[in-house]
N, C-alpha and C positions, 0 to 999 in steps of 0.2 A: 425720624428715627435717630436716637442718640446712641453714641458708642463711647464707653469709658476706655480711654487709651492707657495702656500699660507701658511705662517707660522706665528703663533700668536706672537711668541717672537719678541721683538724689540731690536735694538742695537743703540748706540749713533751716528750712521751714517746710511744713507739709504742703504738698502740691497735688491737686487732682486735675485731670485733663479730660474734657469731654469734647468729642468731635460731632459736628452736626452737618447734614447736607444743606446746601443753599447758602452757607455763609461765605462772605468775601474776605473777611479779615479775621484776626485773632484778637481776643479780648481777655483781660485779666480783672478778676474781682477778688477783693479781700473780704472774708467773712468776719463776723463779729467775734468768733472764737479763734481768730488769728490763723486762718487757713487760706491758702492761695488756690483759687479756682480759675482754670484757664479753659476758654472755649475756642475751638479752632474748626476750620472747614474739614469735612470728612475726608477729603482727598489730600489734605496737607501732609507732606512727608514728616516723619518723626524728627528728623534732623533740623527741619525749619522751626518746629515747635520748640525744641530745646534751645535753639539760637534765640528765639523770640523771648523766652523766659530769662535766658542769661542776659539779654540786652536790657531787661527791665529790673535786673537784680538790685541795683542801687535804689530805685524807686520803691520796690517791694520792701526792702529792709527799712528804709526811712519811714514808710507809712505804717509798717507793723510796729516799729518802735514807738510811734505816736499813740497807738491804740492802747486803751486801758486793759489791764488783765482782768479776766473773769473773776467775779466775787461770789462766794457761796453765802446764801442767806438762810437763816433758820426761823425767822419771824418770831423773835422773842423780845420781851420787854427790854428796852435800852438799846436795842440794835439800831444802827444808823442806816437810814434809807434816804435815797434821793427822791424828791417830790417837786416836779417842775423846776429843776435846776438848782435846788438848794437841799442841803442835807439836814435831816431831823432825826432825833431819837424816837423810836416807836414805843408807845405805851398802850396797854389794853385795859378796858373798863367794861364791866357788866352793864347792860342797858336793855330796855324792852325790845329794841330793834338794832340791827347792824348799821353802822355808819362810820365815816371817817372824817376828821377835820383837823385843821391846825389850831391848836389851843396852847397857850402858855409856852410857845416856842417848841412844842412837841407835836408829833404826828400821832393823834389820839384816835384809837380804833375802838368803837363800841361794839360789843358782841353780846348775844344772849347767852344764858346759862346752857343752852342746848348746843352751842357752837363746839364742834369737835375738831375741826381742822382750821386753825388760824390762818395758815398760809393760803388755803383755798379761799377763805373769806376775804383776806387781804387782796388777793388777785382780783376777785369779783368787784371789790370796792374801787380798786385802781382803774378797772375798765370803765366803771361808771364816771369817775372823775375825769378820766382822759376824754371820754366821749363828749362831755360837756364842753371842753375846750375845743375839740375838733369841730363840733357843730357850730360853735361861735365863729371860728375862722372860716368855715365853709359858707355860712350866711353872710359873712363880711366880703369874701372874695368872689363867690360865684356870680353875683350880679355884675361886679366890675369886669369880670372876664367873659361875661355873657355865655356861661355854661350852665347846664342843669343836671347836676348829679342826682341820682335817684335814691341812694341809700348810703349809710356809713356804718361800718362794723369795726370792731376792735378784736384782735386775736394775737396770740404769740406768733411772731415771725422771726425766724433765725437769720435770714440773709438779706432782708430788705426792710425799709421803713414804711413802705406803703405799696399799694397796688391799685390799678384802675382798670375796670372792665369797660373799654371804650364803646362796646356795643350796647351795654345795658346801663352804663352810667354809675355802676356800683363801685363804691370806694371802700378800701380796707386798709387799716393802719395797724402798725406794730404796737403792742401793749407797752413795750419798753419806752415808747415816747413819753410816757407819763413821768419818767425820770429826768427828762431834758428841759432846758429853758424854753419858755413859750415862743420866743423868736424862731427857734429851731423847729418847733411843731408847726408854726405858721408856714415856714418854708416848705415843709413836707406836704402840707395841705395844698399849697399853691402848685407844687410840683405835680401832684396827682391830678388836680383840676386841669393843669396845663396839658395833660395827656388827652383831654377831651377836645383840645384844639390841634394838637400835633401828637400822633401816636407814638413815634419813636424818639429817641434822643438825638435828633437831627440838629444841624446848625440853627434851623428855625426854632426848634424847641428851646435851645439855650438862649437865643436872642429874645424870645418871649419871656423866659425866666428873668433875664436881665432887665427887661422892660417892667415886669411886675415887682421884682425885688432886686435892685442893683447889687445888693450884698449877699445874694443867695449862696454863693460859693463859700463865703466866710462862715455863714450859718451852718452849711453842710459839714465843714471841717469840725465845728464844735460838737457835732453829734457824736463823734467817736472819742471825745474827751472824758465822758462819764462811763463808769463801769456798767456792763450789761447785767441786768437783773432778771428780766423776763425773757429767757430764751430756752 
């Protein structure tokens, strides 16, 4: 049972507070749209929650400042888009079937005369391109880590880069990863596969991440350096 806590105090950034039973500590998460989400035990006094947020104010401000501002995209010719960590102008061409490829320093999107919604087609093609890269890294890392994921899907995710159902082995990844450099995508893949070895973000989980990818923390920081497109 979750409870959204109403607190009269305000901060210079949007804060939402959720209390849950069974928690032992408080946690802060920054969303991609620059919001602060705080999770606290259901029995935690409001005054303690306020003090906790105030104690992390410098950290919150520092990391919010590092995050790129959201960008609005219209999916028109010449518009700049990130594709696996590099920026390219988008160009459209009529073709027998839909597809997308890097040609002549441009991100060229083929579409049929029947295409009515360019943005929808672009999103569909980006899902296909990202899934190819995800499958590549899953096939590379799963045998090394001795885990067996069962499936991989891609969808728009607002507050996380990926998820893992530890019971079924199903993996899900944020479509926005298609805009990030491949080392960052690889790190997210290893992160989700690692949950098949250790469910929570425990000391053992982070020790395993360091074992697989010694620079995983640096890769994680880079994830927030690019504007969010698919949210």
